[in-house]
N, CA, C and O of each residue as an XYZ file, in Angstrom:
660
protein
N     -17.733     -0.566    -28.076
C     -16.961     -1.846    -27.841
C     -16.930     -1.949    -26.193
O     -16.729     -0.984    -25.456
N     -17.142     -3.162    -25.801
C     -17.182     -3.500    -24.432
C     -15.785     -3.777    -23.857
O     -15.009     -4.540    -24.432
N     -15.482     -3.160    -22.736
C     -14.186     -3.304    -22.035
C     -14.170     -4.660    -21.367
O     -15.122     -5.010    -20.669
N     -13.124     -5.429    -21.559
C     -12.883     -6.711    -20.924
C     -12.427     -6.415    -19.540
O     -11.587     -5.554    -19.277
N     -13.086     -7.252    -18.581
C     -12.644     -7.051    -17.153
C     -11.782     -8.387    -16.921
O     -12.285     -9.499    -16.760
N     -10.411     -8.108    -16.930
C      -9.517     -9.218    -16.879
C      -9.512     -9.864    -15.520
O      -9.429    -11.089    -15.432
N      -9.599     -9.078    -14.434
C      -9.366     -9.650    -13.224
C     -10.614     -9.780    -12.242
O     -10.506     -9.980    -11.032
N     -11.700     -9.650    -12.870
C     -12.966     -9.751    -12.151
C     -13.232    -10.967    -11.402
O     -13.960    -10.945    -10.409
N     -12.643    -12.095    -11.858
C     -12.753    -13.372    -11.092
C     -11.693    -13.585     -9.907
O     -11.773    -14.530     -9.122
N     -10.777    -12.688     -9.867
C      -9.655    -12.857     -8.890
C     -10.162    -12.342     -7.579
O     -10.840    -11.316     -7.515
N      -9.819    -13.080     -6.499
C     -10.222    -12.578     -5.211
C      -8.955    -12.345     -4.326
O      -9.068    -11.754     -3.252
N      -7.733    -12.811     -4.779
C      -6.568    -12.481     -3.975
C      -5.499    -11.877     -4.942
O      -5.543    -11.986     -6.167
N      -4.607    -11.276     -4.282
C      -3.435    -10.600     -4.983
C      -2.709    -11.743     -5.807
O      -2.380    -11.583     -6.983
N      -2.496    -12.862     -5.126
C      -1.791    -14.022     -5.784
C      -2.484    -14.474     -7.011
O      -1.780    -14.637     -8.008
N      -3.839    -14.716     -7.100
C      -4.563    -15.031     -8.212
C      -4.403    -14.007     -9.307
O      -4.232    -14.354    -10.476
N      -4.462    -12.660     -8.906
C      -4.300    -11.692    -10.000
C      -2.862    -11.686    -10.459
O      -2.644    -11.495    -11.655
N      -1.938    -11.862     -9.688
C      -0.553    -11.877    -10.069
C      -0.314    -13.118    -11.145
O       0.344    -12.939    -12.169
N      -0.845    -14.247    -10.849
C      -0.708    -15.457    -11.612
C      -1.443    -15.131    -13.033
O      -0.885    -15.450    -14.083
N      -2.520    -14.584    -13.030
C      -3.312    -14.233    -14.136
C      -2.602    -13.257    -14.982
O      -2.543    -13.364    -16.207
N      -2.035    -12.250    -14.264
C      -1.258    -11.225    -14.903
C      -0.087    -11.787    -15.797
O       0.087    -11.405    -16.954
N       0.692    -12.712    -15.173
C       1.764    -13.272    -15.816
C       1.281    -14.021    -17.095
O       1.909    -13.919    -18.149
N       0.178    -14.758    -16.985
C      -0.328    -15.473    -18.200
C      -0.788    -14.511    -19.251
O      -0.536    -14.730    -20.436
N      -1.472    -13.424    -18.848
C      -1.990    -12.472    -19.777
C      -0.941    -11.716    -20.465
O      -1.070    -11.385    -21.644
N       0.231    -11.394    -19.674
C       1.361    -10.777    -20.300
C       1.790    -11.424    -21.492
O       2.000    -10.771    -22.515
N       1.951    -12.776    -21.434
C       2.439    -13.577    -22.489
C       1.415    -13.587    -23.578
O       1.804    -13.389    -24.729
N       0.119    -13.800    -23.331
C      -0.943    -13.873    -24.337
C      -1.168    -12.595    -25.030
O      -1.363    -12.603    -26.245
N      -1.158    -11.423    -24.317
C      -1.622    -10.221    -24.850
C      -0.419     -9.278    -25.366
O      -0.637     -8.311    -26.096
N       0.764     -9.613    -24.960
C       1.997     -8.695    -25.357
C       1.932     -8.635    -26.863
O       1.712     -9.661    -27.505
N       2.116     -7.456    -27.454
C       2.217     -7.276    -28.837
C       3.205     -8.153    -29.565
O       2.964     -8.561    -30.701
N       4.189     -8.413    -28.992
C       5.304     -9.448    -29.616
C       4.767    -10.765    -29.823
O       5.227    -11.450    -30.736
N       3.718    -11.263    -28.982
C       3.137    -12.508    -29.092
C       1.754    -12.563    -29.638
O       1.214    -13.641    -29.885
N       1.179    -11.423    -29.829
C      -0.245    -11.298    -30.276
C      -0.261    -10.508    -31.571
O       0.279     -9.403    -31.630
N      -0.852    -11.040    -32.572
C      -0.813    -10.404    -33.920
C      -2.052     -9.640    -34.148
O      -2.190     -9.110    -35.251
N      -2.985     -9.511    -33.244
C      -4.260     -8.863    -33.483
C      -3.999     -7.289    -33.684
O      -2.999     -6.746    -33.216
N      -4.898     -6.659    -34.357
C      -4.734     -5.236    -34.667
C      -4.675     -4.345    -33.363
O      -4.037     -3.293    -33.326
N      -5.325     -4.803    -32.397
C      -5.395     -3.957    -31.168
C      -4.623     -4.497    -30.086
O      -4.938     -4.215    -28.930
N      -3.593     -5.284    -30.348
C      -2.885     -5.943    -29.266
C      -2.218     -4.996    -28.302
O      -2.164     -5.297    -27.109
N      -1.688     -3.827    -28.768
C      -1.076     -2.809    -27.834
C      -2.167     -2.266    -26.927
O      -1.924     -2.156    -25.725
N      -3.327     -1.926    -27.404
C      -4.348     -1.446    -26.561
C      -4.947     -2.368    -25.597
O      -5.348     -1.966    -24.505
N      -5.026     -3.670    -25.986
C      -5.462     -4.688    -24.984
C      -4.499     -4.804    -23.910
O      -4.899     -4.814    -22.746
N      -3.214     -4.897    -24.202
C      -2.111     -5.060    -23.281
C      -2.079     -3.893    -22.278
O      -1.965     -4.086    -21.068
N      -2.187     -2.660    -22.842
C      -2.162     -1.561    -21.842
C      -3.390     -1.481    -21.049
O      -3.285     -0.970    -19.934
N      -4.600     -1.921    -21.456
C      -5.769     -1.873    -20.762
C      -5.580     -2.954    -19.604
O      -5.902     -2.672    -18.450
N      -5.086     -4.114    -19.918
C      -4.839     -5.191    -18.966
C      -3.843     -4.656    -17.822
O      -4.041     -4.936    -16.640
N      -2.835     -3.924    -18.220
C      -1.910     -3.537    -17.329
C      -2.494     -2.392    -16.340
O      -2.188     -2.378    -15.148
N      -3.293     -1.508    -16.881
C      -4.052     -0.531    -15.964
C      -4.902     -1.238    -15.040
O      -4.931     -0.846    -13.873
N      -5.677     -2.336    -15.437
C      -6.568     -3.030    -14.570
C      -5.750     -3.813    -13.481
O      -6.196     -3.876    -12.335
N      -4.645     -4.369    -13.793
C      -3.806     -4.965    -12.816
C      -3.337     -3.980    -11.698
O      -3.418     -4.240    -10.497
N      -2.856     -2.867    -12.201
C      -2.370     -1.869    -11.354
C      -3.401     -1.317    -10.341
O      -3.077     -0.904     -9.228
N      -4.681     -1.342    -10.817
C      -5.756     -0.935     -9.960
C      -6.634     -1.982     -9.288
O      -7.751     -1.734     -8.836
N      -6.053     -3.145     -9.261
C      -6.765     -4.326     -8.747
C      -6.899     -4.228     -7.244
O      -5.912     -3.898     -6.586
N      -8.017     -4.485     -6.675
C      -8.226     -4.518     -5.236
C      -8.492     -5.892     -4.813
O      -9.545     -6.430     -5.155
N      -7.600     -6.525     -4.075
C      -7.776     -7.949     -3.734
C      -9.107     -8.306     -3.087
O      -9.659     -9.344     -3.451
N      -9.609     -7.621     -2.260
C     -10.801     -8.008     -1.538
C     -12.012     -8.044     -2.359
O     -12.912     -8.819     -2.036
N     -12.135     -7.279     -3.400
C     -13.284     -7.193     -4.228
C     -13.279     -7.656     -5.655
O     -14.289     -7.939     -6.298
N     -12.049     -7.706     -6.083
C     -11.849     -8.114     -7.487
C     -12.283     -7.049     -8.480
O     -12.550     -7.356     -9.642
N     -12.353     -5.841     -8.050
C     -12.831     -4.804     -9.031
C     -11.837     -3.661     -8.924
O     -11.051     -3.606     -7.978
N     -11.864     -2.780     -9.852
C     -10.996     -1.651     -9.888
C     -11.275     -0.653     -8.808
O     -12.401     -0.416     -8.372
N     -10.134     -0.070     -8.400
C     -10.446      0.978     -7.303
C     -10.716      2.259     -8.005
O     -10.019      2.590     -8.964
N     -11.711      3.007     -7.567
C     -11.851      4.374     -8.026
C     -11.375      5.388     -7.064
O     -10.939      5.004     -5.979
N     -11.414      6.632     -7.351
C     -10.839      7.673     -6.341
C     -11.634      7.630     -5.051
O     -11.008      7.781     -4.002
N     -12.854      7.453     -5.015
C     -13.590      7.496     -3.757
C     -13.282      6.283     -2.971
O     -13.215      6.399     -1.747
N     -13.079      5.095     -3.544
C     -12.591      3.880     -2.865
C     -11.321      4.083     -2.139
O     -11.127      3.692     -0.988
N     -10.367      4.787     -2.957
C      -8.987      4.943     -2.529
C      -9.000      5.937     -1.305
O      -8.278      5.822     -0.315
N      -9.957      6.957     -1.529
C      -9.843      7.988     -0.293
C     -10.571      7.332      0.907
O     -10.181      7.618      2.038
N     -11.604      6.470      0.738
C     -12.185      5.774      1.895
C     -11.105      4.822      2.538
O     -10.967      4.762      3.760
N     -10.358      4.093      1.671
C      -9.375      3.197      2.154
C      -8.252      3.959      2.988
O      -7.816      3.500      4.044
N      -7.850      5.067      2.473
C      -6.892      5.933      3.101
C      -7.427      6.377      4.497
O      -6.760      6.235      5.522
N      -8.599      6.890      4.472
C      -9.301      7.350      5.679
C      -9.385      6.279      6.746
O      -9.121      6.547      7.918
N      -9.750      5.067      6.354
C      -9.851      3.937      7.307
C      -8.505      3.554      7.922
O      -8.407      3.143      9.078
N      -7.444      3.714      7.064
C      -6.151      3.412      7.677
C      -5.806      4.448      8.677
O      -5.455      4.124      9.812
N      -5.898      5.773      8.270
C      -5.465      6.789      9.207
C      -6.369      6.726     10.525
O      -5.881      6.974     11.627
N      -7.594      6.411     10.368
C      -8.503      6.183     11.470
C      -8.019      5.177     12.570
O      -8.248      5.364     13.765
N      -7.361      4.140     12.101
C      -6.743      3.125     13.015
C      -5.624      3.712     13.884
O      -5.211      3.079     14.855
N      -5.140      4.881     13.560
C      -4.019      5.481     14.359
C      -4.406      6.594     15.206
O      -3.554      7.281     15.771
N      -5.744      6.821     15.330
C      -6.245      7.913     16.184
C      -5.932      7.688     17.666
O      -5.916      8.666     18.414
N      -5.686      6.474     18.131
C      -5.409      6.201     19.452
C      -4.011      6.732     19.838
O      -3.743      6.893     21.029
N      -3.150      6.998     18.913
C      -1.767      7.413     19.182
C      -1.713      8.920     19.333
O      -2.450      9.676     18.700
N      -0.769      9.327     20.236
C      -0.605     10.745     20.493
C       0.853     11.199     20.073
O       1.811     10.521     20.443
N       1.019     12.249     19.364
C       2.353     12.814     19.075
C       3.018     11.990     17.997
O       4.247     11.941     17.946
N       2.230     11.316     17.102
C       2.826     10.420     16.071
C       2.386     11.057     14.729
O       1.292     11.612     14.631
N       3.286     10.963     13.664
C       2.955     11.303     12.287
C       2.915      9.957     11.601
O       3.613      9.003     11.943
N       1.953      9.954     10.501
C       1.797      8.777      9.787
C       2.272      9.166      8.253
O       1.692     10.069      7.649
N       3.288      8.479      7.702
C       3.805      8.786      6.352
C       3.590      7.604      5.511
O       4.051      6.510      5.836
N       2.867      7.795      4.382
C       2.655      6.874      3.355
C       3.817      7.066      2.415
O       3.881      8.082      1.723
N       4.750      6.113      2.367
C       5.900      6.193      1.468
C       5.870      4.999      0.485
O       6.070      3.859      0.903
N       5.643      5.234     -0.711
C       5.376      4.166     -1.608
C       4.308      3.254     -1.159
O       3.210      3.765     -0.945
N       4.456      1.957     -0.978
C       3.398      1.074     -0.498
C       3.535      0.883      1.000
O       2.775      0.112      1.585
N       4.507      1.580      1.659
C       4.717      1.315      3.097
C       4.048      2.404      3.892
O       3.796      3.498      3.388
N       3.747      2.080      5.205
C       3.191      3.084      6.052
C       4.277      3.244      7.319
O       4.609      2.291      8.024
N       4.704      4.423      7.466
C       5.677      4.683      8.552
C       5.030      5.553      9.538
O       4.235      6.453      9.264
N       5.495      5.163     10.886
C       5.047      5.910     12.047
C       6.291      6.629     12.561
O       7.354      6.040     12.753
N       6.100      7.958     12.777
C       7.421      8.613     13.294
C       7.012      9.542     14.358
O       5.840      9.900     14.479
N       7.977      9.944     15.144
C       7.721     10.886     16.331
C       7.388     12.242     15.785
O       8.058     12.767     14.896
N       6.380     12.773     16.313
C       6.105     14.267     16.172
C       6.637     14.848     17.375
O       7.294     15.888     17.335
N       6.376     14.201     18.500
C       6.927     14.563     19.851
C       7.980     13.517     20.271
O       7.728     12.316     20.172
N       9.143     13.966     20.734
C      10.198     13.027     21.026
C       9.708     11.940     21.880
O       8.982     12.194     22.841
N      10.067     10.721     21.582
C       9.709      9.494     22.207
C       8.351      8.950     22.167
O       8.046      8.008     22.898
N       7.520      9.482     21.360
C       6.119      9.212     21.208
C       5.903      7.812     20.874
O       5.091      7.118     21.486
N       6.682      7.351     19.827
C       6.384      5.966     19.356
C       6.916      4.960     20.386
O       6.337      3.893     20.591
N       8.050      5.333     21.035
C       8.603      4.391     22.063
C       7.567      4.249     23.159
O       7.251      3.126     23.550
N       7.048      5.298     23.646
C       5.993      5.250     24.791
C       4.724      4.492     24.438
O       4.036      3.935     25.294
N       4.436      4.495     23.095
C       3.180      3.852     22.713
C       3.446      2.438     21.982
O       2.564      1.919     21.298
N       4.603      1.898     22.150
C       5.110      0.665     21.460
C       3.961     -0.413     21.466
O       3.575     -0.916     20.411
N       3.430     -0.750     22.687
C       2.442     -1.810     22.738
C       1.223     -1.440     21.955
O       0.668     -2.300     21.271
N       0.764     -0.200     22.013
C      -0.447      0.194     21.254
C      -0.165     -0.008     19.696
O      -1.027     -0.472     18.949
N       0.993      0.341     19.298
C       1.358      0.246     17.940
C       1.291     -1.217     17.500
O       0.716     -1.558     16.466
N       1.928     -2.096     18.363
C       1.905     -3.499     17.993
C       0.412     -4.055     17.874
O       0.181     -4.990     17.107
N      -0.559     -3.495     18.608
C      -1.834     -3.992     18.558
C      -2.613     -3.539     17.308
O      -3.668     -4.094     17.002
N      -2.077     -2.504     16.569
C      -2.776     -2.025     15.327
C      -2.393     -2.817     14.144
O      -1.292     -2.687     13.608
N      -3.383     -3.714     13.698
C      -3.102     -4.574     12.578
C      -4.038     -4.121     11.384
O      -5.235     -3.891     11.554
N      -3.405     -4.013     10.176
C      -3.987     -3.444      9.084
C      -4.276     -4.443      8.047
O      -3.349     -5.170      7.691
N      -5.465     -4.581      7.502
C      -5.744     -5.421      6.340
C      -4.856     -5.108      5.215
O      -4.694     -3.952      4.826
N      -4.251     -6.172      4.665
C      -3.349     -5.886      3.463
C      -1.907     -5.582      3.802
O      -1.068     -5.360      2.929
N      -1.640     -5.578      5.126
C      -0.241     -5.223      5.514
C       0.184     -6.221      6.540
O      -0.564     -6.812      7.319
N       1.602     -6.345      6.433
C       2.155     -7.178      7.556
C       2.145     -6.569      8.916
O       1.887     -5.368      9.002
N       2.399     -7.270      9.996
C       2.336     -6.690     11.355
C       3.482     -5.611     11.349
O       4.440     -5.657     10.578
N       3.282     -4.665     12.268
C       4.282     -3.559     12.345
C       5.611     -4.002     12.859
O       5.721     -4.837     13.757
N       6.675     -3.391     12.233
C       7.980     -3.716     12.577
C       8.670     -2.355     12.918
O       8.235     -1.287     12.486
N       9.800     -2.462     13.741
C      10.537     -1.357     14.172
C      11.748     -1.312     13.296
O      12.395     -2.345     13.127
N      12.102     -0.185     12.725
C      13.403     -0.020     11.956
C      14.374      0.712     12.942
O      14.313      1.923     13.155
N      15.200     -0.066     13.474
C      16.126      0.482     14.585
C      16.892      1.660     13.964
O      16.901      2.754     14.528
N      17.520      1.449     12.831
C      18.402      2.586     12.233
C      17.566      3.842     11.983
O      18.061      4.956     12.155
N      16.416      3.688     11.614
C      15.659      4.897     11.260
C      14.861      5.445     12.421
O      14.425      6.596     12.391
N      14.655      4.586     13.502
C      13.962      4.874     14.735
C      12.521      5.141     14.386
O      11.983      6.137     14.869
N      11.891      4.384     13.634
C      10.565      4.470     13.112
C       9.820      3.014     13.002
O      10.408      1.972     12.709
N       8.559      3.116     13.262
C       7.801      1.830     12.990
C       7.325      1.835     11.529
O       7.159      2.908     10.949
N       7.100      0.636     10.913
C       6.582      0.601      9.522
C       5.736     -0.512      9.395
O       5.891     -1.484     10.134
N       4.763     -0.474      8.444
C       3.956     -1.485      8.025
C       4.357     -1.748      6.551
O       4.414     -0.814      5.751
N       4.636     -3.036      6.196
C       4.978     -3.278      4.739
C       3.770     -3.957      4.161
O       2.936     -4.481      4.900
N       3.653     -3.959      2.784
C       2.509     -4.590      2.179
C       2.520     -6.120      2.525
O       3.579     -6.730      2.672
N       1.285     -6.711      2.650
C       1.175     -8.209      2.836
C       2.032     -8.918      1.838
O       2.052     -8.540      0.667
N       2.774     -9.980      2.276
C       3.518    -10.810      1.415
C       4.848    -10.135      1.154
O       5.625    -10.808      0.476
N       5.265     -8.958      1.546
C       6.465     -8.392      1.303
C       7.577     -9.021      2.189
O       7.415     -9.179      3.399
N       8.636     -9.347      1.579
C       9.851     -9.871      2.292
C      11.073     -8.908      1.868
O      11.221     -8.521      0.709
N      11.876     -8.584      2.861
C      12.979     -7.796      2.502
C      14.053     -8.527      1.824
O      14.458     -9.588      2.300
N      14.552     -8.026      0.726
C      15.525     -8.727     -0.143
C      16.911     -8.271      0.241
O      17.822     -9.099      0.213
N      17.153     -6.995      0.607
C      18.385     -6.392      0.965
C      18.225     -5.097      1.649
O      17.191     -4.449      1.487
N      19.190     -4.674      2.411
C      19.148     -3.418      3.129
C      19.699     -2.304      2.148
O      20.799     -2.443      1.613
N      18.941     -1.249      1.938
C      19.402     -0.347      0.944
C      20.369      0.646      1.425
O      21.117      1.212      0.627
N      20.400      0.906      2.758
C      21.338      1.969      3.331
C      20.906      3.364      3.098
O      21.595      4.312      3.475
N      19.681      3.520      2.431
C      19.269      4.884      2.304
C      18.653      5.523      3.527
O      18.081      4.800      4.342
N      18.730      6.801      3.707
C      18.100      7.466      4.731
C      16.601      7.466      4.519
O      16.137      7.170      3.418
N      15.803      7.804      5.587
C      14.402      7.986      5.439
C      13.993      9.029      4.395
O      13.044      8.858      3.630
N      14.760     10.112      4.411
C      14.477     11.222      3.470
C      14.733     10.780      1.982
O      14.054     11.153      1.025
N      15.757      9.972      1.930
C      16.102      9.469      0.517
C      14.978      8.497      0.044
O      14.548      8.545     -1.108
N      14.541      7.658      0.926
C      13.475      6.744      0.575
C      12.178      7.518      0.226
O      11.478      7.114     -0.703
N      11.835      8.615      0.939
C      10.612      9.402      0.682
C      10.789     10.088     -0.724
O       9.881     10.135     -1.553
N      11.996     10.593     -0.907
C      12.239     11.220     -2.238
C      12.102     10.233     -3.410
O      11.537     10.568     -4.451
N      12.605      9.068     -3.231
C      12.475      7.971     -4.240
C      11.045      7.519     -4.449
O      10.563      7.496     -5.581
N      10.390      7.176     -3.427
C       9.050      6.630     -3.581
C       7.712      7.593     -3.432
O       6.554      7.208     -3.596
N       8.076      8.755     -3.130
C       6.965      9.713     -2.839
C       6.488      9.618     -1.399
O       6.695      8.596     -0.745
N       5.874     10.631     -0.917
C       5.498     10.765      0.440
C       4.236     11.578      0.713
O       4.052     12.637      0.114
N       3.424     11.139      1.544
C       2.247     11.970      2.082
C       2.241     11.753      3.584
O       2.264     10.602      4.020
N       2.212     12.761      4.367
C       2.312     12.647      5.904
C       1.085     13.190      6.380
O       0.585     14.222      5.932
N       0.539     12.404      7.403
C      -0.738     12.888      8.078
C      -0.532     12.772      9.555
O       0.206     11.919     10.049
N      -1.271     13.739     10.314
C      -1.158     13.640     11.691
C      -2.632     13.131     12.124
O      -3.650     13.737     11.791
N      -2.636     12.025     12.855
C      -3.973     11.605     13.308
C      -4.732     12.567     14.097
O      -4.153     13.315     14.886
N      -6.043     12.593     13.923
C      -6.848     13.585     14.663
C      -6.721     13.087     16.113
O      -6.839     11.902     16.425
N      -6.450     14.168     17.038
C      -6.445     13.894     18.441
C      -7.743     13.846     19.099
O      -8.571     14.734     18.898
N      -7.981     12.818     19.908
C      -9.135     12.711     20.503
C      -9.288     13.645     21.741
O      -8.273     13.812     22.417
N     -10.376     14.241     22.099
C     -10.585     15.182     23.127
C     -10.319     14.448     24.508
O     -10.838     13.352     24.720
N      -9.577     15.007     25.361
C      -9.251     14.535     26.691
C     -10.184     14.990     27.630
O     -10.345     16.208     27.706
N     -10.892     14.180     28.430
C     -11.805     14.612     29.403
C     -11.055     14.867     30.785
O     -10.328     13.988     31.249
N     -11.236     16.030     31.407
C     -10.459     16.257     32.644
C     -11.310     16.112     33.852
O     -10.824     16.268     34.972
């Protein structure tokens, strides 16, 4: 049996989202009486969750690793900073006191594909990149540790470049 590629023609996240809404209605077992409605619906959901806007194909593990590596590589110019991937956000925090404040202009120059420009969270004293198209709906009041616990966390230290003396 051939696996249907539901989002192969989509080139942006908005196109995929619109198609996803349409397919939810068409494929949901409550609206679809075919014998494999549940399986089709689950497969479509998996494909949507793994959709990569730039290519219209599913992400595999090596794509995800390469994408993560390319993101981390953008931050190699920074010294004394930790990178935390929390949910779909990227946070920059001080490993050394005052590191992000001292490198404020460099951080502002680092623009990432698929993310909004960096913003400073004054209450948490950290910089963050939100996913492209994200708009804040309300302030949660959670601490950074609570956010990490809720959404999961992976922290990296950028490779430091050798200093010539």
